[in-house]
Structures are given as C-alpha cells and as structure tokens.
Backbone as a chain_set.jsonl record, in Angstrom:
{"seq": "XXXXXXXXXXXXXXXXXXXXXXXXXXXXXXXXXXXXXXXXXXXXXXXXXXXXXXXXXXXXXXXXXXXXXXXXXXXXXXXXXXXXXXXXXXXXXXXXXXXXXXXXXXXXXXXXXXXXXXXXXXXXXXXXXXXXXXXXXXXXXXXXXXXXXXXXXXXXXXXXXXXXXXXXXXXXXXXXXXXXXXXXXXXXXXXX", "coords": {"N": [[-28.97, -29.05, -41.338], [-30.078, -27.457, -38.424], [-33.126, -27.727, -36.376], [-35.735, -26.102, -34.698], [-38.281, -25.473, -32.209], [-39.541, -22.529, -31.338], [-40.702, -20.38, -28.906], [-42.021, -17.26, -27.93], [-42.756, -15.3, -25.152], [-44.347, -12.856, -23.137], [-45.293, -9.767, -21.625], [-47.712, -7.568, -22.967], [-46.397, -5.216, -25.405], [-43.719, -5.653, -24.677], [-41.629, -6.102, -26.376], [-41.576, -8.499, -27.873], [-41.998, -9.093, -30.602], [-40.114, -7.467, -31.905], [-37.762, -8.645, -30.832], [-38.305, -11.252, -32.097], [-37.983, -10.679, -34.82], [-35.357, -9.852, -35.024], [-34.195, -12.349, -34.342], [-34.969, -13.867, -36.555], [-33.175, -13.031, -38.483], [-30.736, -13.605, -37.219], [-30.775, -16.283, -36.857], [-30.983, -17.476, -39.334], [-28.807, -18.646, -40.689], [-28.529, -20.979, -39.335], [-30.851, -22.481, -39.049], [-34.082, -22.831, -40.474], [-35.941, -20.403, -39.986], [-39.219, -19.25, -39.381], [-41.696, -16.827, -38.995], [-44.391, -16.676, -36.758], [-46.897, -14.742, -35.711], [-49.281, -14.052, -33.291], [-51.074, -11.722, -33.543], [-50.912, -11.088, -36.21], [-51.944, -13.457, -37.319], [-54.491, -13.139, -36.459], [-55.357, -10.918, -37.771], [-55.316, -11.948, -40.375], [-57.04, -14.036, -40.435], [-59.508, -12.849, -39.622], [-59.541, -10.116, -40.563], [-58.128, -6.913, -40.56], [-59.634, -4.628, -39.87], [-61.851, -5.62, -38.293], [-60.406, -6.745, -36.163], [-59.138, -4.642, -35.095], [-61.409, -3.224, -34.22], [-62.018, -4.247, -31.632], [-61.748, -4.077, -28.21], [-59.001, -4.71, -26.155], [-59.069, -7.781, -24.072], [-61.853, -8.064, -24.104], [-64.796, -10.111, -24.201], [-65.171, -10.48, -27.144], [-62.722, -9.992, -28.174], [-61.016, -11.769, -26.915], [-62.036, -14.206, -27.896], [-61.402, -14.031, -30.649], [-58.678, -14.192, -30.259], [-58.328, -16.683, -29.106], [-59.217, -18.312, -31.183], [-57.283, -17.687, -33.266], [-55.024, -18.806, -31.878], [-55.727, -21.466, -31.862], [-55.686, -22.152, -34.508], [-52.943, -21.626, -35.164], [-51.646, -23.539, -33.464], [-52.964, -25.86, -34.144], [-52.735, -26.145, -36.963], [-50.882, -24.31, -38.406], [-48.36, -24.312, -37.092], [-47.677, -27.086, -36.863], [-47.511, -27.743, -39.722], [-45.314, -26.101, -40.474], [-43.189, -27.333, -38.878], [-43.343, -29.999, -40.018], [-42.463, -29.257, -42.492], [-39.7, -28.841, -42.044], [-39.085, -26.593, -41.112], [-38.272, -23.87, -38.608], [-40.389, -22.76, -36.395], [-40.926, -19.629, -35.114], [-42.795, -18.415, -32.646], [-45.057, -15.989, -31.511], [-46.623, -14.754, -28.794], [-48.525, -13.568, -25.961], [-48.586, -15.63, -24.032], [-50.179, -15.689, -21.789], [-51.616, -17.716, -20.783], [-50.981, -20.775, -19.433], [-51.337, -23.05, -20.932], [-50.641, -22.434, -23.523], [-47.975, -22.459, -23.594], [-47.556, -25.119, -22.904], [-48.747, -26.424, -25.153], [-47.06, -25.881, -27.164], [-44.62, -27.045, -26.189], [-45.426, -29.664, -26.273], [-45.939, -30.037, -28.922], [-43.273, -29.615, -30.039], [-42.021, -31.977, -28.841], [-43.515, -33.999, -30.045], [-42.724, -33.819, -32.626], [-39.937, -34.151, -32.359], [-38.075, -32.037, -32.011], [-35.986, -29.524, -30.541], [-37.353, -27.64, -27.915], [-37.56, -24.197, -27.396], [-38.144, -21.811, -25.152], [-38.591, -18.428, -24.734], [-39.003, -15.844, -22.428], [-39.888, -12.667, -22.202], [-39.006, -10.061, -20.254], [-41.197, -7.842, -18.434], [-42.119, -4.613, -19.54], [-41.976, -1.122, -18.155], [-44.918, 0.714, -17.413], [-44.532, 3.392, -18.45], [-42.586, 2.883, -20.454], [-43.984, 1.04, -22.102], [-45.961, 2.69, -23.078], [-44.57, 4.601, -24.401], [-43.37, 2.899, -26.47], [-45.707, 2.307, -27.695], [-46.49, 4.63, -28.808], [-44.43, 5.133, -30.683], [-44.974, 3.125, -32.565], [-45.432, 1.62, -35.671], [-47.854, 2.647, -38.199], [-49.106, 0.477, -39.186], [-48.871, -1.429, -37.326], [-49.922, -4.363, -35.809], [-50.811, -4.66, -33.134], [-53.096, -4.445, -30.294], [-52.783, -2.847, -28.401], [-52.378, 0.255, -28.506], [-53.319, 2.785, -27.991], [-52.608, 4.266, -25.329], [-53.7, 6.411, -23.951], [-56.224, 5.744, -23.358], [-58.113, 4.667, -20.815], [-58.902, 1.997, -20.583], [-57.153, 0.515, -22.091], [-54.757, 0.903, -20.675], [-55.452, -0.365, -18.245], [-55.71, -2.926, -19.181], [-53.205, -3.554, -19.964], [-51.862, -3.393, -17.521], [-53.02, -5.428, -16.18], [-52.295, -7.616, -17.682], [-49.487, -7.609, -17.33], [-49.471, -8.216, -14.563], [-50.548, -10.876, -14.771], [-48.548, -12.081, -16.158], [-46.415, -12.055, -14.209], [-47.56, -13.576, -12.195], [-47.747, -16.135, -13.43], [-45.094, -16.526, -14.506], [-43.233, -15.636, -12.761], [-42.006, -17.449, -10.874], [-41.377, -19.462, -12.435], [-40.517, -22.795, -13.411], [-39.827, -24.347, -15.508], [-37.644, -25.183, -18.358], [-36.294, -22.392, -19.699], [-35.472, -19.157, -21.089], [-35.05, -16.125, -19.574], [-35.465, -12.998, -20.99], [-34.022, -10.002, -20.517], [-35.106, -6.556, -20.277], [-33.844, -4.209, -22.549], [-31.436, -2.76, -24.927], [-32.305, -3.604, -28.297], [-30.335, -5.114, -29.531], [-28.931, -6.298, -27.449], [-31.013, -7.865, -26.333], [-31.42, -9.561, -28.415], [-28.897, -11.025, -28.502], [-28.855, -12.267, -25.965], [-31.073, -14.116, -26.409], [-30.214, -15.642, -28.817], [-27.934, -16.877, -27.756], [-29.06, -18.577, -25.913], [-30.615, -20.14, -27.538], [-28.931, -21.281, -29.365], [-27.081, -22.755, -27.835]], "CA": [[-29.42, -27.924, -40.746], [-30.835, -27.669, -37.176], [-34.53, -27.323, -36.274], [-36.066, -25.788, -33.414], [-39.548, -24.777, -32.121], [-39.175, -21.421, -30.47], [-41.899, -19.607, -28.552], [-41.638, -15.953, -27.244], [-43.871, -14.855, -24.348], [-44.203, -11.784, -22.272], [-46.353, -8.889, -21.415], [-47.885, -6.727, -24.079], [-45.571, -4.056, -25.631], [-42.511, -5.978, -23.955], [-40.598, -6.259, -27.265], [-41.44, -9.785, -28.384], [-41.992, -8.965, -32.009], [-38.738, -6.926, -32.225], [-36.821, -9.849, -30.584], [-38.446, -12.247, -33.029], [-37.489, -10.122, -36.089], [-33.826, -10.02, -34.921], [-33.909, -13.804, -34.341], [-35.204, -14.341, -37.97], [-31.817, -12.729, -39.201], [-29.687, -14.208, -36.48], [-30.872, -17.829, -36.931], [-31.107, -17.877, -40.687], [-27.605, -19.52, -41.079], [-28.553, -22.253, -38.456], [-32.043, -23.195, -39.228], [-35.02, -22.219, -41.435], [-36.925, -19.854, -39.156], [-40.444, -18.868, -39.811], [-42.372, -16.057, -37.96], [-45.858, -16.755, -36.579], [-47.387, -13.792, -34.578], [-50.797, -14.106, -33.194], [-51.904, -10.63, -33.976], [-50.892, -11.23, -37.715], [-52.873, -14.552, -37.714], [-55.91, -12.8, -36.236], [-55.738, -10.057, -38.935], [-55.502, -12.729, -41.631], [-58.313, -14.757, -40.328], [-60.783, -11.965, -39.393], [-59.516, -8.921, -41.14], [-57.599, -5.937, -39.603], [-60.643, -3.697, -39.39], [-62.557, -6.362, -37.343], [-59.671, -6.936, -34.992], [-58.922, -3.26, -34.464], [-62.602, -2.625, -33.531], [-62.3, -4.832, -30.436], [-60.797, -3.581, -27.182], [-58.269, -5.925, -25.547], [-59.619, -8.437, -22.921], [-63.286, -8.137, -24.014], [-65.048, -11.392, -24.747], [-65.091, -10.773, -28.437], [-61.313, -10.016, -28.476], [-60.518, -13.053, -26.38], [-62.5, -15.214, -28.818], [-60.608, -13.927, -31.759], [-57.307, -14.675, -29.838], [-58.357, -18.135, -29.01], [-59.419, -18.949, -32.609], [-56.008, -17.621, -33.803], [-54.108, -19.736, -31.363], [-56.096, -22.892, -32.32], [-55.17, -22.156, -35.907], [-51.605, -21.702, -35.064], [-51.193, -24.784, -32.87], [-53.539, -26.949, -34.817], [-52.45, -26.17, -38.384], [-49.62, -23.642, -38.967], [-46.918, -24.78, -36.493], [-47.319, -28.437, -37.384], [-47.05, -27.666, -41.109], [-43.958, -25.564, -40.589], [-42.385, -28.435, -38.451], [-43.203, -31.07, -41.044], [-41.674, -28.898, -43.619], [-38.327, -28.721, -41.735], [-38.89, -25.13, -40.71], [-38.209, -23.593, -37.149], [-41.256, -21.679, -36.165], [-40.812, -18.506, -33.98], [-44.18, -18.167, -32.36], [-45.093, -14.886, -30.713], [-47.995, -14.626, -28.084], [-48.241, -13.235, -24.541], [-48.495, -16.771, -23.205], [-50.752, -15.417, -20.562], [-52.306, -18.892, -20.427], [-49.902, -21.733, -19.542], [-51.663, -23.946, -21.996], [-49.87, -22.127, -24.825], [-46.509, -23.093, -23.398], [-47.717, -26.536, -22.86], [-49.045, -26.95, -26.353], [-45.771, -25.683, -27.822], [-43.791, -27.953, -25.736], [-45.924, -30.955, -26.718], [-45.623, -30.081, -30.45], [-41.778, -30.01, -30.264], [-41.675, -33.275, -28.476], [-44.105, -34.809, -31.104], [-41.904, -33.572, -33.77], [-38.635, -34.486, -32.158], [-37.163, -31.032, -32.183], [-35.772, -28.899, -29.16], [-38.375, -26.584, -27.618], [-36.966, -23.149, -26.743], [-39.119, -20.815, -24.572], [-38.079, -17.209, -24.276], [-39.827, -14.966, -21.729], [-39.495, -11.424, -22.176], [-39.333, -9.227, -19.014], [-42.249, -6.782, -18.709], [-41.642, -3.205, -19.479], [-42.702, -0.358, -17.32], [-46.033, 1.417, -18.098], [-44.051, 4.422, -19.243], [-41.897, 2.367, -21.623], [-44.853, 0.463, -23.013], [-46.619, 3.907, -23.645], [-43.573, 5.139, -25.45], [-43.34, 2.047, -27.626], [-47.035, 2.31, -28.485], [-46.44, 6.014, -29.58], [-43.412, 4.816, -31.863], [-45.335, 1.91, -33.274], [-45.794, 1.926, -37.024], [-49.294, 2.695, -38.394], [-49.697, -0.87, -39.585], [-48.619, -2.361, -36.3], [-51.239, -5.097, -35.498], [-51.129, -4.722, -31.685], [-54.347, -3.883, -29.795], [-52.165, -1.961, -27.328], [-51.716, 1.375, -29.124], [-53.857, 3.981, -27.283], [-52.462, 4.242, -23.885], [-54.539, 7.485, -23.346], [-57.515, 5.118, -23.052], [-57.8, 4.044, -19.446], [-59.089, 0.562, -20.671], [-55.935, 0.045, -22.587], [-53.802, 0.858, -19.513], [-55.904, -1.263, -17.358], [-55.579, -4.243, -19.819], [-51.673, -3.685, -20.001], [-51.381, -3.579, -16.104], [-53.574, -6.744, -15.78], [-51.453, -8.532, -18.407], [-48.263, -7.558, -16.538], [-49.723, -8.919, -13.321], [-50.773, -12.275, -15.071], [-47.232, -12.596, -16.512], [-45.708, -12.183, -12.953], [-48.145, -14.707, -11.569], [-47.467, -17.286, -14.216], [-43.724, -16.936, -14.819], [-42.382, -15.167, -11.631], [-41.305, -18.562, -10.366], [-41.519, -20.604, -13.478], [-39.539, -23.778, -13.185], [-39.526, -25.071, -16.73], [-36.446, -24.576, -19.108], [-36.48, -21.182, -20.424], [-34.519, -17.999, -21.019], [-35.649, -14.713, -19.385], [-34.852, -11.914, -21.69], [-34.113, -8.741, -19.778], [-35.403, -5.438, -21.035], [-32.618, -3.423, -22.82], [-31.384, -2.475, -26.318], [-32.676, -4.759, -29.095], [-29.155, -5.994, -29.818], [-28.64, -7.032, -26.316], [-32.026, -8.888, -26.121], [-31.074, -10.703, -29.487], [-27.779, -11.785, -28.155], [-29.411, -13.266, -24.859], [-32.003, -15.129, -27.014], [-29.418, -16.388, -29.575], [-27.014, -17.614, -26.962], [-29.797, -19.706, -25.336], [-31.203, -21.193, -28.579], [-27.931, -22.094, -30.172], [-26.239, -23.578, -26.968]], "C": [[-30.274, -28.189, -39.425], [-32.339, -27.218, -37.334], [-34.842, -27.151, -35.02], [-37.626, -25.357, -33.442], [-39.379, -23.793, -30.985], [-40.504, -20.608, -30.148], [-41.537, -18.384, -27.679], [-42.962, -15.503, -26.47], [-43.499, -13.631, -23.635], [-45.302, -10.859, -22.293], [-46.581, -8.117, -22.852], [-46.98, -5.595, -24.083], [-44.115, -4.372, -24.822], [-41.313, -6.182, -24.97], [-40.51, -7.652, -28.0], [-41.314, -9.839, -29.852], [-40.595, -8.416, -32.511], [-37.564, -7.927, -32.038], [-36.971, -10.815, -31.719], [-37.794, -11.839, -34.392], [-35.891, -10.193, -36.162], [-33.42, -11.43, -35.006], [-34.059, -14.424, -35.821], [-33.719, -14.047, -38.716], [-30.726, -13.551, -38.562], [-29.659, -15.866, -36.627], [-30.93, -18.312, -38.411], [-30.031, -18.767, -41.098], [-27.651, -20.763, -40.437], [-29.715, -23.056, -38.646], [-32.953, -22.384, -40.239], [-36.18, -21.62, -40.6], [-38.085, -19.175, -39.959], [-41.366, -18.032, -38.797], [-43.852, -16.264, -37.864], [-46.302, -15.842, -35.262], [-48.948, -13.784, -34.607], [-51.585, -12.999, -33.71], [-51.912, -10.701, -35.581], [-51.909, -12.26, -38.14], [-54.295, -13.992, -37.466], [-56.198, -11.933, -37.391], [-55.959, -10.78, -40.153], [-56.78, -13.415, -41.54], [-59.576, -13.925, -40.317], [-60.844, -10.551, -40.074], [-58.998, -7.793, -40.066], [-58.682, -4.972, -38.889], [-61.554, -4.36, -38.154], [-61.706, -6.457, -36.024], [-59.403, -5.647, -34.232], [-60.162, -2.79, -33.7], [-62.811, -3.29, -32.114], [-61.279, -4.427, -29.454], [-60.143, -4.769, -26.558], [-59.04, -6.467, -24.298], [-61.227, -8.394, -22.908], [-63.478, -9.558, -24.562], [-64.878, -11.601, -26.267], [-63.602, -10.831, -28.88], [-60.641, -11.325, -28.108], [-60.809, -14.229, -27.306], [-61.743, -15.27, -30.066], [-59.176, -14.55, -31.54], [-57.342, -16.103, -29.709], [-58.442, -18.888, -30.263], [-58.032, -18.847, -33.381], [-54.93, -18.609, -33.278], [-54.391, -21.208, -31.683], [-55.612, -23.099, -33.7], [-53.693, -22.422, -36.032], [-51.072, -23.059, -34.666], [-51.756, -25.932, -33.599], [-53.152, -27.168, -36.22], [-50.955, -25.696, -38.733], [-48.327, -24.131, -38.355], [-46.682, -26.19, -37.024], [-46.843, -28.511, -38.833], [-45.674, -27.228, -41.231], [-42.967, -26.759, -39.95], [-42.22, -29.521, -39.425], [-42.36, -30.621, -42.231], [-40.175, -28.587, -43.339], [-38.004, -27.256, -41.315], [-38.642, -25.028, -39.154], [-39.159, -22.447, -36.906], [-40.876, -20.842, -34.924], [-42.217, -18.115, -33.705], [-44.236, -16.987, -31.254], [-46.549, -14.838, -30.059], [-47.631, -14.201, -26.619], [-47.925, -14.447, -23.728], [-49.16, -16.449, -21.715], [-51.669, -16.513, -20.022], [-51.229, -20.046, -20.468], [-50.08, -22.814, -20.531], [-50.878, -23.661, -23.283], [-48.503, -22.626, -24.672], [-46.67, -24.534, -23.525], [-47.99, -27.137, -24.347], [-47.755, -26.884, -27.247], [-44.715, -26.722, -27.456], [-44.187, -29.408, -26.267], [-45.701, -31.098, -28.207], [-44.179, -30.447, -30.745], [-41.502, -31.355, -29.96], [-42.307, -34.221, -29.6], [-43.199, -34.876, -32.399], [-40.408, -33.829, -33.679], [-37.675, -33.358, -32.344], [-37.127, -30.184, -30.746], [-36.825, -27.688, -29.038], [-37.53, -25.497, -26.896], [-37.925, -22.069, -26.366], [-38.248, -19.533, -24.106], [-39.124, -16.32, -23.638], [-39.16, -13.691, -21.687], [-39.955, -10.525, -21.016], [-40.342, -8.136, -19.272], [-41.695, -5.439, -18.706], [-42.569, -2.432, -18.534], [-43.88, 0.288, -18.071], [-45.655, 2.585, -19.021], [-43.302, 3.947, -20.477], [-42.901, 1.757, -22.563], [-45.681, 1.638, -23.687], [-45.88, 4.47, -24.774], [-43.479, 4.268, -26.69], [-44.645, 2.082, -28.427], [-47.065, 3.519, -29.298], [-45.539, 5.761, -30.85], [-43.981, 3.83, -32.853], [-45.706, 2.492, -34.795], [-47.359, 1.916, -37.338], [-49.857, 1.335, -38.657], [-49.383, -1.906, -38.494], [-50.043, -3.0, -35.796], [-51.607, -5.179, -34.019], [-52.482, -3.999, -31.389], [-54.037, -2.937, -28.646], [-51.533, -0.663, -27.974], [-52.131, 2.69, -28.388], [-53.827, 4.092, -25.834], [-53.145, 5.623, -23.192], [-55.871, 6.896, -22.879], [-57.289, 4.391, -21.783], [-57.976, 2.41, -19.541], [-57.91, -0.144, -21.217], [-54.797, -0.098, -21.425], [-54.19, -0.204, -18.594], [-55.586, -2.774, -17.937], [-54.01, -4.488, -19.804], [-51.289, -4.077, -18.473], [-51.946, -5.124, -15.775], [-52.818, -7.837, -16.416], [-50.04, -8.673, -17.702], [-48.369, -8.382, -15.188], [-49.844, -10.416, -13.64], [-49.396, -12.862, -15.466], [-46.416, -12.865, -15.192], [-46.191, -13.374, -12.28], [-47.648, -16.09, -12.139], [-45.881, -17.641, -14.327], [-42.699, -16.281, -13.734], [-41.522, -16.211, -11.018], [-41.293, -19.797, -11.107], [-40.232, -21.577, -13.479], [-39.027, -24.511, -14.465], [-38.382, -24.444, -17.443], [-36.899, -23.413, -19.862], [-35.456, -20.157, -20.289], [-35.311, -16.76, -20.792], [-34.869, -13.634, -19.972], [-35.024, -10.494, -20.93], [-34.236, -7.588, -20.752], [-33.888, -4.648, -21.438], [-32.687, -3.121, -24.38], [-31.678, -3.631, -27.089], [-31.454, -5.63, -29.175], [-28.837, -6.839, -28.643], [-29.706, -8.251, -25.998], [-31.761, -10.11, -27.29], [-29.934, -11.563, -29.13], [-28.201, -12.693, -26.986], [-30.102, -14.405, -25.459], [-31.107, -16.059, -27.894], [-28.467, -17.305, -28.907], [-27.768, -18.741, -26.399], [-30.225, -20.579, -26.374], [-30.141, -21.959, -29.145], [-27.011, -22.969, -29.187], [-26.991, -24.509, -26.132]], "O": [[-31.104, -29.099, -39.414], [-32.722, -26.482, -38.243], [-34.362, -27.892, -34.163], [-38.17, -24.964, -34.474], [-39.115, -24.16, -29.841], [-41.266, -20.239, -31.042], [-40.763, -18.546, -26.735], [-44.044, -15.362, -27.039], [-42.299, -13.377, -23.536], [-46.276, -11.15, -22.988], [-45.71, -8.091, -23.721], [-46.722, -4.995, -23.039], [-43.45, -3.432, -24.385], [-40.174, -6.398, -24.554], [-39.51, -7.942, -28.657], [-40.513, -10.641, -30.332], [-40.035, -8.94, -33.473], [-36.626, -8.057, -32.823], [-35.966, -11.216, -32.307], [-37.116, -12.659, -35.009], [-35.273, -10.529, -37.172], [-32.423, -11.749, -35.654], [-33.352, -15.357, -36.202], [-33.241, -14.887, -39.478], [-29.886, -14.128, -39.253], [-28.64, -16.549, -36.514], [-30.922, -19.521, -38.642], [-30.325, -19.674, -41.877], [-26.916, -21.662, -40.847], [-29.646, -24.266, -38.435], [-32.529, -21.351, -40.758], [-37.253, -22.216, -40.504], [-37.895, -18.628, -41.045], [-41.759, -18.614, -37.786], [-44.541, -16.034, -38.857], [-46.103, -16.151, -34.087], [-49.681, -13.586, -35.576], [-52.66, -13.213, -34.269], [-52.936, -10.361, -36.174], [-52.642, -12.076, -39.112], [-55.215, -14.344, -38.203], [-57.233, -12.148, -38.021], [-56.741, -10.315, -40.983], [-57.565, -13.391, -42.488], [-60.58, -14.276, -40.937], [-61.886, -9.903, -40.172], [-59.397, -7.782, -38.901], [-58.658, -4.618, -37.71], [-61.907, -3.683, -37.189], [-62.234, -6.272, -34.928], [-59.428, -5.558, -33.005], [-60.057, -2.079, -32.7], [-63.76, -2.887, -31.44], [-60.086, -4.41, -29.754], [-60.794, -5.81, -26.462], [-59.604, -5.67, -23.549], [-61.85, -8.645, -21.877], [-62.62, -10.144, -25.221], [-64.504, -12.692, -26.698], [-63.241, -11.573, -29.794], [-59.839, -11.893, -28.85], [-59.98, -15.12, -27.491], [-61.432, -16.352, -30.564], [-58.594, -15.244, -32.374], [-56.414, -16.758, -30.183], [-57.844, -19.952, -30.428], [-57.652, -19.797, -34.065], [-54.102, -19.147, -34.013], [-53.498, -22.051, -31.766], [-55.149, -24.193, -34.022], [-53.226, -23.249, -36.814], [-50.23, -23.662, -35.332], [-51.081, -26.958, -33.689], [-53.223, -28.306, -36.683], [-50.063, -26.409, -39.192], [-47.329, -24.332, -39.047], [-45.618, -26.475, -37.574], [-45.9, -29.237, -39.149], [-44.885, -27.827, -41.962], [-41.971, -27.063, -40.606], [-41.099, -29.962, -39.676], [-41.667, -31.405, -42.88], [-39.457, -28.137, -44.232], [-36.86, -26.816, -41.201], [-38.797, -26.036, -38.464], [-38.819, -21.292, -37.164], [-40.557, -21.364, -33.856], [-42.808, -17.47, -34.572], [-43.541, -17.042, -30.239], [-47.549, -14.882, -30.777], [-46.528, -14.476, -26.147], [-47.098, -14.373, -22.819], [-48.698, -16.906, -20.669], [-52.374, -16.349, -19.026], [-50.625, -20.235, -21.525], [-49.112, -23.45, -20.948], [-50.513, -24.578, -24.02], [-47.937, -23.187, -25.611], [-45.901, -25.148, -24.265], [-47.498, -28.216, -24.679], [-47.476, -27.821, -27.996], [-43.999, -27.218, -28.326], [-43.326, -30.207, -26.638], [-45.318, -32.164, -28.689], [-43.859, -31.359, -31.507], [-40.771, -31.975, -30.732], [-41.632, -35.156, -30.031], [-43.027, -35.899, -33.061], [-39.68, -33.761, -34.669], [-36.551, -33.597, -32.785], [-38.078, -30.183, -29.964], [-37.062, -26.913, -29.964], [-36.86, -25.802, -25.91], [-38.491, -21.444, -27.263], [-37.364, -19.608, -23.253], [-40.12, -16.049, -24.308], [-38.028, -13.565, -21.219], [-41.148, -10.276, -20.84], [-40.29, -7.543, -20.35], [-40.824, -5.146, -17.886], [-43.658, -2.862, -18.152], [-43.816, 0.389, -19.296], [-46.219, 2.808, -20.091], [-43.401, 4.614, -21.507], [-42.728, 1.917, -23.771], [-46.047, 1.482, -24.852], [-46.372, 4.768, -25.863], [-43.5, 4.769, -27.814], [-44.668, 1.911, -29.645], [-47.611, 3.497, -30.402], [-45.907, 6.162, -31.954], [-43.441, 3.736, -33.955], [-46.176, 3.61, -35.007], [-48.07, 1.148, -36.689], [-51.025, 1.088, -38.356], [-49.594, -3.102, -38.691], [-51.033, -2.346, -35.47], [-52.654, -5.737, -33.693], [-52.918, -3.104, -32.114], [-54.915, -2.333, -28.031], [-50.311, -0.515, -27.981], [-51.305, 3.587, -28.217], [-54.852, 4.027, -25.156], [-53.076, 5.808, -21.977], [-56.566, 7.514, -22.074], [-56.369, 3.579, -21.674], [-57.374, 1.638, -18.795], [-57.66, -1.296, -20.862], [-54.072, -1.088, -21.319], [-53.312, -0.945, -18.152], [-55.248, -3.683, -17.178], [-53.607, -5.638, -19.629], [-50.489, -4.985, -18.249], [-51.246, -5.903, -15.128], [-52.668, -8.904, -15.821], [-49.532, -9.783, -17.538], [-47.457, -9.11, -14.797], [-49.305, -11.214, -12.873], [-49.11, -14.015, -15.144], [-45.763, -13.907, -15.133], [-45.383, -14.172, -11.804], [-47.223, -16.999, -11.426], [-45.454, -18.793, -14.254], [-41.482, -16.413, -13.864], [-40.383, -15.916, -10.656], [-41.222, -20.925, -10.619], [-39.083, -21.138, -13.542], [-37.985, -25.167, -14.479], [-38.11, -23.268, -17.205], [-37.86, -23.501, -20.625], [-34.599, -20.272, -19.412], [-36.123, -16.35, -21.621], [-33.75, -13.348, -19.548], [-36.133, -9.977, -20.799], [-33.642, -7.564, -21.83], [-32.964, -4.565, -20.628], [-33.735, -3.199, -25.021], [-31.334, -4.712, -26.613], [-31.552, -6.825, -28.896], [-28.497, -8.011, -28.807], [-29.376, -9.34, -25.53], [-31.883, -11.316, -27.074], [-29.966, -12.759, -29.421], [-27.884, -13.88, -27.056], [-29.819, -15.554, -25.121], [-31.246, -17.268, -27.711], [-28.196, -18.398, -29.405], [-27.222, -19.844, -26.367], [-30.218, -21.787, -26.139], [-30.3, -23.149, -29.416], [-26.26, -23.817, -29.667], [-26.398, -25.259, -25.356]]}, "num_chains": 1, "name": "protein.A"}
C-alpha cells in the first residue's frame, strides 16, 4: 500500500476540510489516510469554548494556533508516518514554514510530499459557506456580520496571494468549484 504526506493549504473558508473529507474516501483504497485539522487539534488541546472565545488573528488566537501546529508537526504527523498512515494535514499555510515543515517530515520518512493549495473564495462565497456551516464547525470564521471577521478573512486572502501567487515548489492548485470537481483534481495529482 502506498504512503503519502498530504498538506492542504488555502484561505479561510476555501473548502480545505470539504476537500480533505472527500480525499479520505477517495484515497482509502490506495493508502491509509488520516485527517489532521488544525482547528480540531486546537479544540482538543484547549477546549472548544476557549478556542471560540478568541477572535481570529488576535495574539491569543495566534498562540493557540502555533501550539496546535507544534503538536501536529512535532508529535502527531510523525506518529502517523511511523505507523504507515498517510496524514492529510489541513491548515491555512499562511506561514511558509508550515509547508517547509511538512516537506521536511515527508523527506525524513521517505514518503512523497503532496501539497494542495485551494484557490481563495470570494468574500460572498466565504460568507455563504459560514452561514451553511454546521453548528459544531470548529472554524473561527463563522460570523461574517462581524467586521473583524471580514477583515481577518480579507487579510488571510491577501497573505495567501502573496505567498502562493508565484509559488514555484511542486504543488497542485485546486480551483474553486463543485466539491466533486475539487476532489477529482486533488486525487489526480496525488495518485499520478
């Protein structure tokens, strides 16, 4: 059975989790995928109430995020790779070090590194997705009526464009579209 280290990056509300959940099903016959989502790790480490009480991009929120990433890259991802699993890691990747850590771990474990970058949605689409989100959705981007949430989203989209607009490392840019189309793009890249 094959093994991969897959990371999914993109702006907030771009569809990273929806893409990853589709990949779990699509990759099950090819490898042993395991989903690691930074918001879920934050909720596990600190509790959902604590995480929800922090607005995005505040020093407190950024500290929780950094701790979750350290836990993922320092402990959880290596354990999955040692166990022969294929981690699917979801984070915005708004810091290039997240990409670099993933690439280094894949190299260290001798598995192919597959980076998927999901194209940013429009503000209107992100707002609609937030309204449709399940009540237990761990995202901190739910209340687009809050100007601070909108500012955080727009800043995140800008950072994504600055970091990945001319990105030269091997990756697959996933275009916005129907989930099935996005899954197909991702599976074709990972498996070929």
